[in-house]
BANUKOL-197194 format. One line per field, with one value per residue: x, y, z of N, C-alpha, C in turn. Coordinates in steps of 0.1 Angstrom, whole numbers, padded with zeros to 4 digits. Last residue first. Example, Ala and Ser with C-alpha at 12.3 -4.5 7.8 and 13.67 -1.06 7.14 Angstrom:
BEGIN
n.xx: 0128; 0132
n.yy: -0022; -0057
n.zz: 0071; 0078
ca.xx: 0137; 0123
ca.yy: -0011; -0045
ca.zz: 0071; 0078
c.xx: 0129; 0132
c.yy: 0000; -0033
c.zz: 0079; 0078
// end
This chain:
BEGIN
n.xx: 1639; 1622; 1623; 1596; 1585; 1588; 1565; 1555; 1525; 1501; 1475; 1460; 1429; 1400; 1368; 1335; 1302; 1275; 1279; 1319; 1337; 1352; 1378; 1393; 1427; 1449; 1466; 1492; 1492; 1501; 1521; 1533; 1567; 1588; 1589; 1558; 1524; 1507; 1504; 1495; 1472; 1460; 1446; 1445; 1433; 1421; 1411; 1383; 1358; 1329; 1304; 1287; 1250; 1220; 1194; 1190; 1209; 1240; 1252; 1260; 1286; 1295; 1331; 1345; 1342; 1368; 1378; 1403; 1409; 1420; 1432; 1420; 1395; 1382; 1373; 1359; 1351; 1328; 1333; 1344; 1381; 1404; 1404; 1376; 1375; 1359; 1338; 1333; 1302; 1280; 1259; 1245; 1263; 1270; 1249; 1220; 1190; 1186; 1168; 1163; 1182; 1198; 1229; 1258; 1262; 1268; 1293; 1312; 1311; 1323; 1351; 1375; 1391; 1402; 1389; 1381; 1388; 1366; 1368; 1341; 1331; 1312; 1294; 1266; 1248; 1261; 1266; 1238; 1230; 1247; 1243; 1215; 1209; 1181; 1152; 1135; 1138; 1124; 1136; 1166; 1178; 1207; 1241; 1273; 1310; 1332; 1368; 1398; 1427; 1456; 1465; 1479; 1468; 1436; 1414; 1407; 1369; 1340; 1315; 1310; 1303; 1289; 1283; 1267; 1263; 1257; 1237; 1238; 1217; 1224; 1246; 1278; 1296; 1320; 1319; 1340; 1350; 1364; 1380; 1369; 1388; 1364; 1342; 1329; 1308; 1291; 1285; 1269; 1235; 1213; 1205; 1220; 1205; 1193; 1188; 1175; 1196; 1213; 1243; 1243; 1264; 1277; 1295
n.yy: 1095; 1057; 1032; 1033; 1071; 1082; 1102; 1127; 1140; 1164; 1170; 1184; 1193; 1194; 1174; 1166; 1152; 1140; 1116; 1119; 1137; 1154; 1185; 1211; 1220; 1240; 1262; 1249; 1227; 1225; 1249; 1239; 1250; 1272; 1278; 1281; 1290; 1305; 1335; 1334; 1310; 1295; 1283; 1271; 1260; 1235; 1201; 1187; 1165; 1148; 1140; 1112; 1110; 1098; 1096; 1065; 1041; 1046; 1071; 1090; 1115; 1136; 1149; 1170; 1213; 1226; 1249; 1261; 1254; 1275; 1281; 1291; 1320; 1344; 1343; 1316; 1327; 1325; 1315; 1313; 1299; 1314; 1330; 1339; 1368; 1365; 1376; 1372; 1359; 1360; 1338; 1350; 1355; 1328; 1320; 1337; 1317; 1300; 1279; 1280; 1259; 1244; 1247; 1254; 1274; 1273; 1262; 1274; 1296; 1285; 1269; 1293; 1282; 1259; 1259; 1244; 1257; 1251; 1249; 1254; 1245; 1243; 1240; 1249; 1230; 1211; 1232; 1237; 1212; 1212; 1231; 1224; 1188; 1165; 1173; 1191; 1211; 1224; 1205; 1183; 1154; 1127; 1137; 1140; 1136; 1150; 1149; 1163; 1160; 1171; 1146; 1141; 1133; 1119; 1126; 1145; 1141; 1140; 1140; 1164; 1196; 1229; 1257; 1280; 1304; 1337; 1340; 1345; 1330; 1305; 1304; 1288; 1275; 1261; 1239; 1226; 1193; 1182; 1147; 1124; 1101; 1080; 1054; 1055; 1073; 1060; 1041; 1037; 1054; 1051; 1023; 0998; 0967; 0932; 0932; 0936; 0954; 0980; 0964; 0937; 0936; 0931; 0936
n.zz: 0893; 0896; 0897; 0921; 0926; 0957; 0974; 0998; 1014; 1031; 1049; 1033; 1015; 1033; 1033; 1041; 1046; 1043; 1021; 1016; 1008; 0989; 0990; 0981; 0984; 0994; 0993; 0997; 0986; 0960; 0945; 0911; 0905; 0907; 0930; 0933; 0925; 0942; 0928; 0905; 0896; 0863; 0836; 0806; 0780; 0773; 0782; 0769; 0787; 0793; 0810; 0816; 0831; 0841; 0841; 0856; 0840; 0822; 0805; 0779; 0772; 0752; 0748; 0743; 0750; 0762; 0789; 0811; 0844; 0871; 0909; 0928; 0923; 0920; 0898; 0876; 0847; 0816; 0785; 0757; 0758; 0757; 0779; 0804; 0830; 0863; 0883; 0919; 0938; 0951; 0946; 0931; 0909; 0901; 0893; 0881; 0864; 0847; 0861; 0897; 0918; 0939; 0952; 0948; 0955; 0986; 0983; 0971; 0994; 1013; 1007; 0997; 1014; 0999; 0965; 0939; 0907; 0877; 0848; 0821; 0786; 0755; 0739; 0734; 0742; 0761; 0780; 0786; 0800; 0822; 0834; 0845; 0841; 0830; 0810; 0819; 0845; 0871; 0888; 0874; 0873; 0875; 0875; 0859; 0862; 0843; 0832; 0812; 0796; 0775; 0751; 0782; 0803; 0814; 0838; 0861; 0876; 0898; 0915; 0921; 0909; 0917; 0890; 0874; 0848; 0830; 0799; 0776; 0765; 0766; 0792; 0801; 0833; 0852; 0880; 0900; 0910; 0936; 0941; 0967; 0989; 0980; 0976; 1004; 1003; 0980; 0995; 1018; 1013; 1046; 1058; 1041; 1033; 1023; 0986; 0963; 0939; 0935; 0955; 0978; 1002; 1034; 1064
ca.xx: 1653; 1621; 1630; 1603; 1581; 1593; 1567; 1559; 1540; 1512; 1488; 1466; 1442; 1410; 1379; 1342; 1319; 1277; 1272; 1306; 1339; 1340; 1370; 1383; 1418; 1442; 1452; 1493; 1489; 1488; 1519; 1520; 1555; 1579; 1599; 1571; 1536; 1507; 1511; 1509; 1478; 1473; 1451; 1450; 1436; 1424; 1415; 1400; 1365; 1344; 1311; 1295; 1258; 1234; 1196; 1180; 1201; 1229; 1255; 1247; 1284; 1290; 1320; 1348; 1336; 1361; 1378; 1392; 1410; 1409; 1433; 1436; 1400; 1391; 1382; 1359; 1357; 1339; 1329; 1337; 1364; 1401; 1414; 1391; 1373; 1373; 1338; 1334; 1318; 1287; 1273; 1239; 1259; 1283; 1253; 1234; 1202; 1189; 1175; 1158; 1185; 1188; 1215; 1253; 1264; 1258; 1281; 1311; 1306; 1310; 1337; 1355; 1385; 1395; 1403; 1375; 1391; 1370; 1365; 1356; 1326; 1325; 1307; 1279; 1246; 1256; 1276; 1247; 1225; 1251; 1258; 1217; 1204; 1195; 1163; 1130; 1144; 1123; 1123; 1162; 1176; 1195; 1230; 1258; 1294; 1323; 1356; 1388; 1412; 1451; 1459; 1485; 1475; 1444; 1416; 1414; 1386; 1349; 1321; 1319; 1302; 1300; 1273; 1282; 1258; 1268; 1238; 1246; 1211; 1222; 1235; 1273; 1288; 1311; 1316; 1332; 1346; 1351; 1379; 1363; 1381; 1366; 1353; 1334; 1318; 1302; 1290; 1276; 1246; 1222; 1198; 1220; 1216; 1193; 1194; 1165; 1188; 1201; 1231; 1244; 1250; 1279; 1287
ca.yy: 1093; 1068; 1033; 1024; 1054; 1079; 1092; 1122; 1134; 1159; 1161; 1193; 1185; 1200; 1176; 1168; 1153; 1156; 1121; 1114; 1122; 1156; 1168; 1209; 1215; 1234; 1266; 1264; 1225; 1227; 1242; 1242; 1242; 1261; 1269; 1280; 1284; 1293; 1330; 1333; 1326; 1294; 1293; 1267; 1269; 1240; 1211; 1188; 1175; 1150; 1150; 1117; 1116; 1097; 1111; 1078; 1044; 1034; 1064; 1084; 1095; 1137; 1141; 1163; 1193; 1223; 1231; 1261; 1247; 1269; 1277; 1291; 1306; 1340; 1350; 1320; 1319; 1333; 1314; 1323; 1302; 1305; 1334; 1333; 1364; 1368; 1363; 1380; 1358; 1370; 1335; 1350; 1366; 1344; 1319; 1335; 1326; 1321; 1280; 1279; 1276; 1238; 1247; 1238; 1279; 1281; 1252; 1269; 1302; 1287; 1258; 1290; 1295; 1259; 1261; 1248; 1249; 1258; 1235; 1255; 1248; 1250; 1231; 1259; 1242; 1206; 1223; 1250; 1219; 1200; 1228; 1232; 1196; 1172; 1159; 1180; 1208; 1231; 1205; 1198; 1163; 1135; 1127; 1149; 1130; 1147; 1145; 1160; 1161; 1172; 1159; 1144; 1147; 1121; 1118; 1141; 1143; 1149; 1131; 1161; 1181; 1220; 1242; 1278; 1294; 1325; 1342; 1348; 1341; 1311; 1300; 1300; 1273; 1269; 1240; 1237; 1200; 1189; 1156; 1129; 1113; 1093; 1061; 1044; 1073; 1077; 1039; 1040; 1044; 1060; 1036; 1008; 0977; 0949; 0930; 0939; 0942; 0977; 0976; 0941; 0937; 0928; 0935
ca.zz: 0899; 0889; 0885; 0915; 0920; 0944; 0969; 0984; 1018; 1020; 1049; 1042; 1013; 1025; 1035; 1032; 1046; 1043; 1034; 1012; 1015; 0988; 0983; 0989; 0973; 1000; 0988; 0999; 1000; 0963; 0957; 0919; 0907; 0889; 0922; 0941; 0923; 0946; 0943; 0906; 0902; 0882; 0846; 0820; 0788; 0762; 0784; 0766; 0777; 0788; 0801; 0818; 0818; 0842; 0839; 0852; 0852; 0828; 0811; 0784; 0773; 0765; 0746; 0734; 0749; 0749; 0785; 0800; 0834; 0864; 0894; 0927; 0926; 0933; 0900; 0892; 0855; 0823; 0796; 0758; 0755; 0741; 0767; 0800; 0816; 0853; 0874; 0909; 0935; 0954; 0960; 0943; 0918; 0907; 0908; 0880; 0878; 0839; 0849; 0881; 0913; 0930; 0955; 0949; 0946; 0980; 0987; 0965; 0984; 1016; 1004; 0991; 1018; 1017; 0977; 0948; 0914; 0888; 0858; 0831; 0804; 0764; 0739; 0734; 0734; 0752; 0776; 0784; 0787; 0808; 0834; 0837; 0848; 0827; 0810; 0815; 0832; 0860; 0886; 0879; 0868; 0881; 0878; 0864; 0862; 0858; 0831; 0825; 0795; 0792; 0760; 0765; 0804; 0804; 0833; 0856; 0877; 0892; 0903; 0929; 0909; 0921; 0897; 0883; 0856; 0836; 0816; 0780; 0762; 0755; 0787; 0799; 0817; 0850; 0865; 0902; 0898; 0934; 0939; 0953; 0985; 0986; 0969; 0997; 1010; 0977; 0980; 1016; 1008; 1038; 1051; 1053; 1032; 1031; 0995; 0975; 0945; 0929; 0945; 0957; 0997; 1019; 1057
c.xx: 1651; 1634; 1632; 1612; 1596; 1592; 1574; 1563; 1542; 1522; 1492; 1480; 1453; 1424; 1390; 1355; 1326; 1291; 1279; 1294; 1326; 1338; 1358; 1383; 1407; 1429; 1443; 1473; 1488; 1484; 1509; 1521; 1545; 1573; 1594; 1582; 1550; 1516; 1508; 1515; 1488; 1474; 1457; 1455; 1439; 1432; 1426; 1400; 1379; 1349; 1324; 1302; 1272; 1244; 1211; 1192; 1192; 1228; 1240; 1253; 1267; 1286; 1308; 1337; 1341; 1354; 1367; 1389; 1399; 1410; 1423; 1441; 1413; 1400; 1392; 1376; 1353; 1342; 1333; 1326; 1352; 1383; 1409; 1394; 1385; 1372; 1354; 1341; 1321; 1304; 1282; 1251; 1249; 1275; 1265; 1242; 1213; 1192; 1175; 1169; 1179; 1181; 1208; 1237; 1255; 1253; 1270; 1297; 1302; 1305; 1324; 1350; 1372; 1385; 1393; 1390; 1388; 1376; 1372; 1352; 1340; 1321; 1317; 1294; 1259; 1252; 1270; 1259; 1231; 1241; 1254; 1230; 1215; 1193; 1176; 1138; 1138; 1128; 1124; 1142; 1171; 1190; 1217; 1249; 1280; 1312; 1346; 1376; 1408; 1434; 1452; 1475; 1480; 1453; 1429; 1415; 1394; 1363; 1327; 1319; 1314; 1291; 1288; 1273; 1274; 1258; 1247; 1250; 1226; 1223; 1234; 1257; 1283; 1303; 1308; 1328; 1338; 1361; 1366; 1368; 1376; 1379; 1354; 1346; 1328; 1306; 1298; 1288; 1257; 1233; 1203; 1214; 1212; 1206; 1191; 1173; 1179; 1193; 1224; 1234; 1252; 1261; 1291
c.yy: 1111; 1078; 1049; 1026; 1048; 1064; 1086; 1110; 1126; 1151; 1153; 1182; 1190; 1194; 1186; 1174; 1158; 1158; 1137; 1118; 1115; 1141; 1168; 1195; 1209; 1228; 1257; 1269; 1239; 1230; 1242; 1237; 1246; 1250; 1262; 1270; 1288; 1284; 1316; 1329; 1321; 1308; 1287; 1280; 1269; 1253; 1224; 1199; 1177; 1159; 1149; 1125; 1115; 1099; 1111; 1088; 1062; 1039; 1057; 1072; 1094; 1123; 1140; 1154; 1187; 1207; 1235; 1245; 1253; 1268; 1272; 1287; 1301; 1323; 1348; 1329; 1326; 1318; 1324; 1319; 1311; 1308; 1330; 1338; 1354; 1361; 1370; 1367; 1368; 1367; 1345; 1344; 1361; 1350; 1320; 1333; 1325; 1325; 1296; 1284; 1270; 1252; 1249; 1238; 1262; 1281; 1261; 1260; 1291; 1293; 1273; 1285; 1298; 1272; 1262; 1249; 1251; 1251; 1246; 1249; 1253; 1249; 1238; 1250; 1245; 1217; 1221; 1243; 1229; 1201; 1219; 1232; 1211; 1181; 1171; 1168; 1196; 1228; 1209; 1196; 1173; 1148; 1132; 1132; 1138; 1147; 1150; 1156; 1157; 1170; 1156; 1140; 1146; 1134; 1110; 1131; 1143; 1141; 1136; 1144; 1173; 1204; 1236; 1268; 1289; 1315; 1330; 1348; 1354; 1323; 1305; 1294; 1285; 1269; 1251; 1239; 1210; 1194; 1172; 1144; 1120; 1095; 1078; 1047; 1069; 1083; 1052; 1042; 1046; 1052; 1053; 1019; 0989; 0958; 0938; 0937; 0943; 0967; 0973; 0952; 0942; 0931; 0934
c.zz: 0905; 0897; 0886; 0902; 0921; 0937; 0957; 0984; 1000; 1022; 1036; 1043; 1023; 1032; 1026; 1036; 1036; 1048; 1031; 1024; 1015; 0996; 0989; 0981; 0983; 0995; 0995; 1000; 1007; 0977; 0961; 0936; 0916; 0891; 0908; 0934; 0928; 0936; 0944; 0919; 0908; 0881; 0860; 0826; 0804; 0766; 0776; 0770; 0776; 0779; 0800; 0805; 0823; 0834; 0844; 0852; 0848; 0837; 0816; 0791; 0784; 0761; 0751; 0734; 0739; 0748; 0771; 0796; 0824; 0852; 0883; 0913; 0920; 0932; 0909; 0896; 0867; 0835; 0809; 0771; 0761; 0745; 0756; 0782; 0814; 0841; 0867; 0898; 0925; 0949; 0962; 0956; 0932; 0917; 0917; 0892; 0874; 0856; 0847; 0874; 0897; 0921; 0942; 0952; 0938; 0964; 0986; 0970; 0974; 1001; 1007; 0991; 1007; 1016; 0990; 0959; 0925; 0902; 0869; 0839; 0808; 0777; 0743; 0730; 0728; 0739; 0758; 0782; 0781; 0798; 0821; 0827; 0839; 0838; 0817; 0818; 0834; 0847; 0876; 0876; 0876; 0872; 0882; 0867; 0863; 0849; 0840; 0820; 0810; 0792; 0772; 0756; 0789; 0808; 0821; 0847; 0866; 0890; 0897; 0923; 0916; 0914; 0903; 0889; 0865; 0845; 0819; 0797; 0773; 0753; 0770; 0793; 0815; 0832; 0864; 0886; 0896; 0920; 0935; 0952; 0967; 0988; 0973; 0986; 1009; 0989; 0976; 1005; 1014; 1032; 1043; 1048; 1039; 1030; 1006; 0989; 0960; 0928; 0939; 0956; 0983; 1016; 1044
// end
């Protein structure tokens, strides 16, 4: 099949675009609003984009019913310039799913999902204590994208937390906590089938 997005071309009733671009890691973004209330929400348009300096991005699409523009995470980041990316492990999937709900601004999703907060060292935002790793970030830029309420938020990583139990031989054992990714529709996966490749010229 072939169709052109945004045209009258015949297309499947459920768009396959997000299923094609998969798996997509999940950025579980924690922020804090002006009155100090924490916010936590997952974004599957997420990835690392450089390593020196380390930088990450996440895309936000659409708006909430109780907010004229964008979503709570984006509003909090615009105001504070800070956020944290919490990594979702297989055993945190249910809690992550709870935090994906369209709750009114001012609700603390940590509390709704029964998650313990842990303090950060550089930014004034809580992180998910049970997350295998977390990235403290300072806002670099918010880029407005084409379409209705589409933005890309880019942050520089200024602090990295890793649970000691997932470090082996001074390397992160990703298979031990099985990071979760979005596949499209209602499908997810957890990393488990790992293999290694040596690039040409590498020793």
